[in-house]
Backbone bond lengths (Angstrom), bond angles and torsions (degrees), N, CA, C in turn:
res aa  C-N    CA-C-N  psi(-1)  N-CA   C-N-CA  omega(-1)  CA-C   N-CA-C  phi
1 M - - - 1.453 - - 1.473 107.73 -
2 K 1.349 116.17 136.34 1.525 123.21 179.10 1.534 106.19 -121.17
3 Y 1.365 117.27 123.29 1.445 125.19 174.31 1.502 111.19 -102.05
4 E 1.309 117.20 130.97 1.513 121.70 169.14 1.406 103.21 -118.59
5 V 1.436 118.10 130.60 1.462 123.32 -178.52 1.404 109.84 -120.27
6 L 1.327 118.97 120.63 1.476 125.73 175.26 1.510 107.66 -88.96
7 T 1.302 117.06 116.71 1.502 123.32 -174.44 1.443 115.28 -158.41
8 I 1.323 118.38 161.70 1.382 121.77 175.97 1.503 111.96 -100.80
9 F 1.420 115.00 0.53 1.501 124.13 172.56 1.406 112.36 -129.65
10 P 1.369 116.29 72.00 1.434 122.50 -176.65 1.599 108.74 -64.65
11 D 1.236 121.83 -37.26 1.522 123.74 -178.18 1.602 111.49 -65.82
12 M 1.283 114.25 -27.76 1.467 119.65 -179.83 1.518 104.75 -72.88
13 V 1.296 120.26 -47.87 1.467 122.20 -178.62 1.609 108.96 -64.77
14 D 1.322 111.06 -47.30 1.533 116.18 -175.66 1.496 112.94 -57.34
15 S 1.383 116.15 -51.66 1.445 122.09 -174.55 1.574 112.21 -63.80
16 A 1.256 112.58 -42.00 1.490 111.88 178.58 1.511 113.32 -72.46
17 F 1.202 117.32 -28.68 1.580 122.82 -178.76 1.516 109.32 -69.87
18 R 1.368 117.41 -31.80 1.443 121.72 -166.42 1.553 109.29 -91.32
19 T 1.311 116.50 19.57 1.530 120.55 177.41 1.543 108.82 -119.51
20 G 1.303 110.95 160.19 1.523 115.34 176.33 1.441 118.23 62.67
21 V 1.321 114.02 -149.35 1.457 122.21 -178.39 1.553 113.23 -59.30
22 T 1.310 118.17 -40.34 1.486 122.76 -178.47 1.613 107.70 -73.14
23 G 1.294 116.18 -38.58 1.473 118.65 174.90 1.513 114.22 -58.44
24 R 1.410 114.58 -46.62 1.484 119.96 179.58 1.517 109.05 -61.74
25 A 1.430 117.82 -47.71 1.322 123.41 -173.04 1.556 110.96 -64.86
26 S 1.366 115.52 -36.57 1.406 119.89 172.07 1.510 116.76 -65.91
27 G 1.377 117.93 -32.18 1.370 123.80 174.38 1.602 113.46 -68.76
28 E 1.403 113.99 -27.59 1.393 116.46 177.58 1.505 114.28 -93.69
29 G 1.337 115.11 3.39 1.444 120.39 177.41 1.511 118.94 81.32
30 L 1.351 111.11 11.33 1.529 118.71 -174.28 1.594 110.32 -75.95
31 I 1.406 112.38 -30.90 1.479 122.54 176.49 1.475 108.54 -141.58
32 E 1.333 117.33 145.30 1.475 121.62 179.54 1.512 107.65 -121.59
33 L 1.336 113.20 155.49 1.455 118.28 177.01 1.569 106.76 -139.83
34 D 1.415 110.72 131.89 1.427 116.01 169.92 1.604 103.85 -134.07
35 T 1.333 109.80 149.79 1.513 115.27 175.29 1.443 113.92 -122.88
36 V 1.286 113.32 146.70 1.498 120.56 -177.40 1.538 105.02 -115.85
37 N 1.270 120.27 120.42 1.452 124.42 -178.78 1.537 109.73 -83.60
38 I 1.338 112.42 106.86 1.519 116.98 -177.81 1.533 112.71 -52.56
39 R 1.366 118.35 -36.28 1.419 122.50 -178.26 1.499 112.34 -59.15
40 D 1.282 119.22 -21.02 1.522 122.52 -175.11 1.566 106.27 -70.43
41 Y 1.313 118.73 -13.99 1.459 124.02 -171.40 1.497 109.68 -113.46
42 S 1.330 118.48 20.30 1.478 120.92 173.29 1.565 112.26 -57.10
43 T 1.287 113.16 138.19 1.434 118.93 179.52 1.558 115.63 -89.42
44 N 1.383 117.43 9.71 1.468 118.22 -175.81 1.512 107.05 -139.83
45 S 1.317 115.77 163.94 1.506 125.20 -175.27 1.523 113.98 -67.30
46 Y 1.304 116.33 -10.39 1.480 120.62 -174.18 1.507 109.07 -95.20
47 G 1.386 117.95 -12.29 1.439 123.57 173.74 1.649 105.65 79.95
48 S 1.278 121.39 18.15 1.388 122.29 174.21 1.465 116.53 -87.44
49 I 1.325 114.48 148.43 1.462 117.33 -175.65 1.526 109.25 -122.97
50 D 1.241 121.17 8.75 1.462 125.40 -177.01 1.553 114.37 -117.57
51 G 1.356 115.00 159.04 1.496 115.08 177.16 1.496 104.15 -150.79
52 Y 1.400 116.92 171.11 1.347 126.33 177.24 1.556 109.44 -70.77
53 T 1.350 114.78 148.60 1.505 118.54 179.41 1.541 109.63 -79.96
54 Y 1.387 114.00 140.81 1.444 120.21 174.10 1.605 103.55 -69.95
55 G 1.401 112.60 142.09 1.391 117.18 -176.97 1.419 120.57 88.32
56 G 1.388 111.50 -2.12 1.533 120.12 -177.68 1.415 114.72 80.37
57 G 1.295 112.04 -178.77 1.455 118.49 -178.20 1.577 112.77 121.44
58 A 1.331 119.36 161.69 1.505 124.71 -178.58 1.357 109.37 -79.57
59 G 1.352 113.71 142.87 1.563 118.99 167.91 1.499 108.51 91.50
60 M 1.385 110.15 172.25 1.378 124.28 -173.01 1.593 107.50 -110.20
61 L 1.344 112.74 157.62 1.457 117.74 178.92 1.596 109.55 -120.85
62 M 1.253 119.38 142.27 1.471 121.18 171.12 1.533 111.67 -71.22
63 Q 1.369 111.69 133.23 1.495 116.90 -174.24 1.522 112.42 -79.25
64 C 1.283 114.90 160.40 1.539 121.59 -176.30 1.550 110.73 -61.76
65 E 1.400 114.20 -56.51 1.489 117.65 -163.96 1.458 113.84 -64.51
66 P 1.349 122.81 -39.70 1.490 119.17 174.44 1.504 112.92 -59.97
67 V 1.252 117.95 -43.02 1.485 123.14 -176.93 1.520 105.38 -70.09
68 Y 1.262 127.04 -35.50 1.428 128.19 -179.94 1.512 112.95 -74.66
69 Q 1.304 117.39 -35.55 1.403 119.15 177.57 1.590 110.31 -76.02
70 A 1.315 114.18 -32.19 1.555 113.52 170.74 1.482 113.08 -64.73
71 Y 1.268 115.49 -37.72 1.560 123.85 176.72 1.503 109.02 -60.95
72 L 1.388 121.90 -49.22 1.345 123.08 175.75 1.527 116.14 -61.23
73 E 1.465 113.55 -36.20 1.538 115.29 171.17 1.497 111.79 -57.72
74 A 1.319 117.53 -45.02 1.497 123.79 -179.05 1.533 109.95 -58.42
75 L 1.266 117.51 -40.83 1.428 124.23 -176.92 1.483 106.46 -65.20
76 R 1.376 118.08 -49.29 1.444 122.32 177.93 1.531 113.80 -54.96
77 R 1.409 118.44 -42.99 1.325 123.95 179.30 1.570 115.07 -63.96
78 L 1.385 110.89 -28.49 1.445 117.22 178.29 1.531 110.08 -90.91
79 G 1.358 120.91 4.12 1.389 125.09 178.00 1.529 112.01 70.07
80 K 1.382 116.73 33.66 1.453 117.29 -178.53 1.548 112.19 -102.93
81 G 1.274 116.42 -13.49 1.461 119.06 -177.63 1.527 111.99 69.81
82 E 1.300 112.88 -155.57 1.561 122.64 -175.08 1.543 101.68 -82.01
83 P 1.425 112.44 143.70 1.465 118.78 172.45 1.524 115.27 -61.97
84 A 1.286 121.37 143.64 1.406 123.35 -178.54 1.542 114.60 -65.59
85 D 1.287 117.79 148.53 1.481 121.33 179.30 1.554 113.19 -66.03
86 S 1.355 114.51 -18.81 1.536 120.06 177.25 1.501 112.38 -64.12
87 G 1.291 116.84 -14.68 1.411 117.74 -176.90 1.590 116.07 96.25
88 T 1.364 112.96 -8.56 1.398 120.66 179.36 1.490 111.03 -64.56
89 K 1.316 116.21 133.00 1.521 119.89 -176.65 1.491 109.39 -96.18
90 P 1.291 123.51 118.54 1.524 126.14 -167.66 1.493 108.05 -76.51
91 V 1.349 123.11 -19.11 1.461 118.48 178.18 1.562 103.89 -143.71
92 R 1.285 116.86 146.55 1.444 122.38 178.57 1.548 110.12 -68.98
93 V 1.290 117.50 128.38 1.425 129.06 -178.39 1.477 109.64 -113.37
94 V 1.358 116.34 114.70 1.426 122.54 -174.84 1.552 106.28 -101.47
95 Y 1.271 116.42 118.08 1.502 119.39 176.68 1.655 105.62 -103.58
96 L 1.237 111.82 126.87 1.549 121.92 177.13 1.504 110.88 -81.71
97 T 1.393 121.65 108.91 1.324 122.73 -175.21 1.533 113.05 -154.87
98 P 1.285 117.58 151.78 1.411 119.25 -179.81 1.540 116.78 -65.09
99 T 1.417 111.01 -19.45 1.503 117.87 175.64 1.431 114.35 -78.41
100 G 1.379 117.31 -6.93 1.480 121.99 -172.89 1.593 113.19 -79.47
101 E 1.310 114.22 165.36 1.476 114.90 172.07 1.502 110.97 -68.71
102 V 1.350 112.12 142.60 1.467 116.86 -177.16 1.535 112.21 -62.43
103 F 1.259 119.96 127.11 1.442 125.56 -178.54 1.489 116.00 -62.66
104 R 1.308 116.96 125.92 1.389 118.66 -177.32 1.566 109.54 -140.08
105 Q 1.343 119.08 165.94 1.393 121.24 -172.43 1.551 112.70 -56.40
106 K 1.241 117.83 -38.58 1.500 119.57 178.23 1.504 112.34 -60.16
107 K 1.304 112.54 -35.74 1.557 115.28 173.27 1.556 109.32 -64.95
108 A 1.196 115.84 -41.91 1.533 118.64 -178.52 1.565 106.03 -61.46
109 E 1.282 116.80 -40.56 1.469 118.67 -173.93 1.548 105.69 -68.79
110 E 1.321 119.12 -42.05 1.434 126.03 178.56 1.504 108.71 -56.92
111 L 1.264 122.03 -50.71 1.474 126.52 -172.67 1.525 110.30 -73.63
112 A 1.379 118.57 -28.28 1.419 123.36 176.60 1.554 111.98 -64.41
113 N 1.300 119.78 -16.03 1.417 122.59 177.35 1.556 112.71 -80.52
114 E 1.307 117.86 -8.35 1.449 125.55 -179.87 1.506 110.61 -82.04
115 K 1.332 120.80 148.59 1.425 124.54 179.14 1.679 107.41 -88.55
116 E 1.351 112.97 -30.57 1.404 118.15 178.28 1.578 109.59 -139.26
117 L 1.382 113.03 150.17 1.498 118.84 177.51 1.542 105.90 -144.27
118 I 1.294 110.30 137.58 1.535 116.46 173.04 1.455 105.39 -114.03
119 F 1.388 113.98 135.43 1.430 127.39 179.74 1.525 109.75 -111.43
120 L 1.354 116.62 131.63 1.451 122.57 -177.37 1.457 103.34 -116.02
121 C 1.386 112.78 121.28 1.504 123.02 -174.57 1.587 108.73 -109.71
122 G 1.346 118.37 110.76 1.364 123.02 -177.19 1.600 111.04 -86.04
123 H 1.267 111.79 164.61 1.618 117.73 177.67 1.558 101.97 -148.16
124 Y 1.389 111.04 -178.61 1.469 122.70 -175.18 1.631 106.76 54.37
125 E 1.339 109.65 -133.09 1.387 115.82 -178.88 1.550 113.85 -89.90
126 G 1.374 117.11 7.74 1.356 126.25 176.29 1.506 114.44 120.54
127 I 1.297 116.10 -148.90 1.511 120.18 -174.22 1.567 109.41 -131.37
128 D 1.325 115.99 143.43 1.470 122.70 -173.87 1.624 105.94 -56.97
129 E 1.193 119.00 128.67 1.474 125.74 -166.41 1.517 108.56 -62.69
130 R 1.352 118.80 -27.18 1.399 118.15 -174.95 1.543 112.10 -66.08
131 V 1.200 116.67 -40.83 1.541 118.44 178.62 1.617 112.24 -74.80
132 I 1.308 112.21 -27.44 1.433 115.68 167.77 1.582 112.32 -55.15
133 D 1.325 107.88 -59.87 1.574 115.39 178.67 1.565 110.84 -53.82
134 E 1.235 118.58 -34.95 1.427 125.46 -175.01 1.536 113.86 -70.39
135 I 1.345 117.89 -36.66 1.420 116.92 -166.41 1.576 113.47 -125.60
136 V 1.391 118.09 -25.19 1.420 125.61 -171.53 1.589 115.31 -77.23
137 T 1.294 121.68 132.11 1.416 120.95 174.37 1.432 116.73 -110.56
138 D 1.335 114.72 -16.23 1.490 121.82 -177.10 1.562 107.44 -141.47
139 R 1.313 116.63 122.62 1.487 123.81 170.39 1.582 109.39 -97.75
140 I 1.253 121.11 119.58 1.432 121.97 -174.98 1.539 112.79 -128.74
141 S 1.313 119.68 135.52 1.428 125.26 177.26 1.496 107.75 -120.26
142 I 1.330 112.28 138.70 1.545 116.53 -178.95 1.556 109.26 -98.32
143 G 1.337 118.61 7.19 1.497 118.99 176.74 1.542 106.91 155.06
144 D 1.377 108.61 165.50 1.425 116.43 -177.54 1.485 111.68 -88.33
145 Y 1.374 118.18 71.70 1.409 123.25 172.73 1.537 105.83 -153.94
146 V 1.314 114.05 172.28 1.493 117.75 -176.74 1.469 108.63 -114.03
147 L 1.352 114.07 132.59 1.519 124.29 172.74 1.540 107.93 -105.20
148 T 1.378 112.28 165.91 1.377 118.52 176.36 1.621 114.50 -74.07
149 G 1.280 113.55 -16.67 1.460 119.12 -176.55 1.518 110.46 -167.68
150 G 1.367 113.67 169.49 1.387 115.85 179.94 1.467 122.66 -83.74
151 E 1.390 113.56 -3.28 1.471 118.07 -167.99 1.617 108.35 -69.37
152 I 1.318 116.06 -40.44 1.509 111.67 179.18 1.449 113.56 -63.71
153 A 1.465 116.31 -40.68 1.399 118.70 179.54 1.511 112.88 -64.31
154 A 1.349 116.37 -38.00 1.511 121.21 174.60 1.488 111.35 -60.76
155 L 1.346 119.40 -44.99 1.389 121.26 177.79 1.550 115.54 -58.04
156 A 1.351 112.21 -43.49 1.520 118.60 174.86 1.491 112.21 -55.63
157 V 1.280 118.22 -47.76 1.464 125.91 -176.86 1.578 108.68 -66.31
158 M 1.342 113.55 -44.72 1.450 119.60 -178.80 1.599 110.22 -62.31
159 D 1.385 116.68 -39.74 1.383 118.44 179.47 1.481 112.51 -67.46
160 A 1.432 115.71 -43.63 1.405 114.34 -175.13 1.595 109.55 -68.21
161 V 1.303 116.40 -32.61 1.551 119.81 178.99 1.619 104.15 -68.34
162 A 1.248 122.55 -50.60 1.433 126.92 -176.18 1.469 112.59 -53.78
163 R 1.283 120.83 -38.68 1.446 121.91 176.44 1.545 116.68 -63.14
164 L 1.232 114.45 -17.68 1.538 120.59 179.36 1.519 111.06 -94.08
165 I 1.314 116.08 -4.46 1.452 112.67 176.34 1.514 112.20 -85.13
166 P 1.394 121.79 132.40 1.417 123.67 -176.00 1.483 114.43 -53.06
167 G 1.240 114.88 130.16 1.559 122.79 -179.09 1.392 115.63 94.61
168 V 1.305 120.42 -13.19 1.437 119.71 -172.55 1.533 106.75 -74.32
169 L 1.379 114.63 -48.75 1.509 115.68 173.14 1.579 108.01 -86.96
170 K 1.399 112.52 134.81 1.381 115.40 -173.58 1.592 110.82 -70.12
171 N 1.318 112.10 -33.39 1.498 120.07 -179.69 1.537 108.10 -95.15
172 E 1.337 119.30 96.40 1.397 124.41 -166.66 1.585 111.98 -62.38
173 D 1.356 113.89 -21.48 1.437 118.44 178.48 1.489 116.54 -81.29
174 S 1.323 116.36 -16.67 1.402 120.69 -175.32 1.468 114.38 -65.47
175 A 1.345 120.95 -37.78 1.447 123.48 -179.77 1.461 113.07 -68.09
176 E 1.487 115.78 -24.70 1.431 116.41 177.63 1.550 113.17 -84.15
177 T 1.189 117.04 -15.72 1.476 115.49 -178.89 1.480 117.98 -110.33
178 E 1.418 114.14 8.46 1.441 116.24 178.74 1.572 112.27 -85.33
179 S 1.264 112.70 176.80 1.590 115.15 179.89 1.479 108.78 -58.81
180 F 1.299 115.36 147.28 1.484 128.95 -179.21 1.472 115.23 68.29
181 N 1.415 118.16 3.55 1.461 122.14 168.13 1.533 109.16 -113.21
182 T 1.323 116.98 19.67 1.461 117.43 -172.03 1.549 106.37 -126.11
183 G 1.292 115.69 51.70 1.346 120.15 -178.67 1.548 121.88 67.24
184 G 1.287 114.32 18.86 1.444 124.31 -179.45 1.511 114.27 96.88
185 L 1.265 119.72 5.20 1.459 126.98 -179.43 1.504 106.52 -98.28
186 L 1.373 114.60 148.35 1.501 119.63 169.62 1.482 110.13 -75.85
187 E 1.397 111.24 160.37 1.489 117.84 -178.79 1.492 112.69 -67.40
188 Y 1.361 115.30 151.17 1.454 121.88 179.74 1.575 108.17 -75.84
189 P 1.328 116.79 162.60 1.489 123.65 -179.74 1.540 105.27 -69.64
190 Q 1.350 116.43 146.17 1.449 120.72 -177.00 1.558 110.49 -128.84
191 Y 1.277 114.92 155.84 1.555 116.15 -170.75 1.550 106.03 -143.99
192 T 1.363 115.86 151.97 1.406 120.44 175.83 1.597 108.57 -135.92
193 R 1.324 116.09 -170.63 1.484 118.43 -178.61 1.534 112.09 -67.70
194 P 1.395 121.55 144.26 1.489 123.55 7.35 1.511 111.55 -85.34
195 D 1.376 116.06 172.95 1.446 119.42 177.51 1.493 113.78 -63.98
196 E 1.447 114.62 -32.47 1.491 117.20 -179.99 1.609 106.50 -126.50
197 W 1.248 118.11 139.25 1.347 123.16 172.45 1.570 112.10 -147.56
198 H 1.425 109.61 128.74 1.562 115.77 -174.74 1.449 110.86 49.55
199 G 1.350 119.74 37.90 1.416 124.11 172.41 1.503 110.16 84.91
200 R 1.236 118.28 -7.50 1.590 120.58 -179.55 1.482 111.12 -94.33
201 K 1.282 116.48 123.85 1.412 121.16 -176.83 1.525 113.92 -99.58
202 V 1.281 117.61 150.56 1.500 123.06 169.59 1.503 108.32 -62.88
203 P 1.356 118.33 137.26 1.475 114.75 178.31 1.464 112.35 -61.11
204 E 1.306 113.65 137.82 1.470 124.33 -174.24 1.480 116.73 -55.61
205 V 1.308 114.44 -35.90 1.619 118.53 177.08 1.479 109.30 -57.08
206 L 1.352 121.14 -35.21 1.507 124.43 -173.57 1.419 107.75 -72.91
207 L 1.300 125.94 -18.70 1.322 130.38 -178.15 1.651 114.91 -97.19
208 S 1.342 110.97 -13.44 1.464 122.54 -176.71 1.524 115.37 -62.08
209 G 1.246 118.43 -36.60 1.507 122.31 -170.92 1.461 115.31 81.71
210 D 1.391 115.04 2.52 1.402 119.03 177.95 1.571 109.97 -88.99
211 H 1.337 115.46 105.21 1.492 116.48 -167.95 1.519 108.61 -69.71
212 A 1.261 117.51 -30.59 1.648 118.67 178.25 1.478 109.14 -64.63
213 R 1.318 115.37 -50.31 1.423 118.46 175.12 1.490 118.54 -54.31
214 V 1.341 113.67 -41.61 1.557 124.74 174.81 1.441 107.90 -59.84
215 D 1.311 117.57 -52.66 1.511 122.20 179.60 1.518 113.76 -54.19
216 N 1.288 113.10 -50.77 1.511 118.15 176.59 1.550 113.71 -59.28
217 Y 1.326 112.15 -46.68 1.528 118.13 177.15 1.533 108.99 -57.26
218 R 1.314 123.40 -46.31 1.390 123.10 -172.69 1.539 106.58 -70.81
219 M 1.314 125.92 -41.20 1.428 128.04 178.45 1.643 109.46 -59.04
220 H 1.313 112.62 -37.24 1.463 120.77 -178.42 1.566 104.51 -68.73
221 E 1.317 118.60 -44.83 1.346 119.70 -177.40 1.501 115.82 -71.29
222 M 1.342 116.64 -34.68 1.487 119.93 177.60 1.561 107.13 -64.38
223 R 1.301 120.07 -39.12 1.448 121.36 175.31 1.513 110.46 -62.12
224 R 1.329 118.11 -49.66 1.452 123.00 -177.28 1.565 112.78 -58.36
225 V 1.384 114.12 -50.04 1.429 120.55 -177.54 1.578 108.77 -62.72
226 T 1.217 115.27 -40.93 1.594 119.19 -177.87 1.592 106.23 -67.36
227 R 1.279 114.40 -46.17 1.520 117.55 -177.08 1.529 108.27 -61.10
228 E 1.342 119.42 -42.63 1.442 121.83 -173.95 1.449 111.38 -81.15
229 H 1.239 122.29 -37.05 1.554 124.41 -172.83 1.496 112.90 -99.88
230 R 1.365 119.96 -32.51 1.428 120.82 177.43 1.569 109.74 -135.30
231 P 1.300 115.76 71.53 1.376 118.46 179.12 1.565 114.76 -53.36
232 D 1.392 116.75 -29.85 1.394 117.73 -179.49 1.492 111.23 -64.98
233 L 1.407 117.60 -38.02 1.503 123.50 176.58 1.527 109.29 -66.66
234 Y 1.302 117.29 -38.49 1.563 120.98 -174.62 1.450 102.79 -70.15
235 E 1.284 123.80 -45.89 1.508 123.66 178.32 1.515 109.95 -51.69
236 E 1.315 114.92 -51.99 1.421 120.40 -178.87 1.647 113.42 -61.35
237 Y 1.281 109.57 -37.34 1.606 116.63 175.93 1.505 107.58 -62.38
238 M 1.344 117.73 -48.03 1.397 115.67 -178.68 1.491 116.29 -70.63
239 K 1.290 122.06 -26.15 1.469 128.09 177.83 1.515 106.06 -70.14
240 H 1.304 119.76 -42.71 1.506 119.67 178.71 1.488 111.34 -64.43
241 R 1.265 119.24 -18.07 1.510 119.18 179.36 1.458 109.35 -103.74
242 G 1.347 119.70 4.88 1.473 120.20 174.45 1.548 112.86 80.49
243 I 1.349 115.76 21.94 1.452 117.48 179.94 1.502 110.72 -111.13
244 N 1.324 118.14 122.96 1.397 125.72 -176.47 1.599 110.34 -85.45
């Protein structure tokens, strides 16, 4: 998987990406990251890439041309050349925006099937709609709140997608048993040594060695945790099973 990120803060993206699981996977060549600094494509001598919005309003808007030129640079780095006149987009471009679909595990699985992804990170009051229409294939939101820029949201999506790429997680079973990969239920509570801590004991069934009992217990706990902490997910889980 190759990520290209269009941003005005490339160091922010690069430094966060080079740590932890994604950093190790990058070092092993399983995923790659390249950033394109949108400021490098300013169309004026001041190096600015923003302007006032037509029709008035507070704040500034990122201009079309710097974003578009950064996009063309990302395509060149990916060996894609210029986009076709037909309007066909050679690489999926993910724009992080509150107007996008809420990011879920199914979307991560879909994006993980791609060989390359371009992420567009907005700032200020956003980006001129014309260039969004020109280059973007997917609008994604990571939640109903406002961030100062798209970099944190892009990193969240990149991390979720990277975990699904073969070899990125050393334990290949872990991605299949984590929350949102368990039929819509949250993960069950987990415990490690010692058996008792501050008077709180590990549930006896987990010490029994009876794998069937453990499996039944974990399924029960997944349902309980989801029902108590995310009733919206639990309702959806029950609907999928035809239970009202």
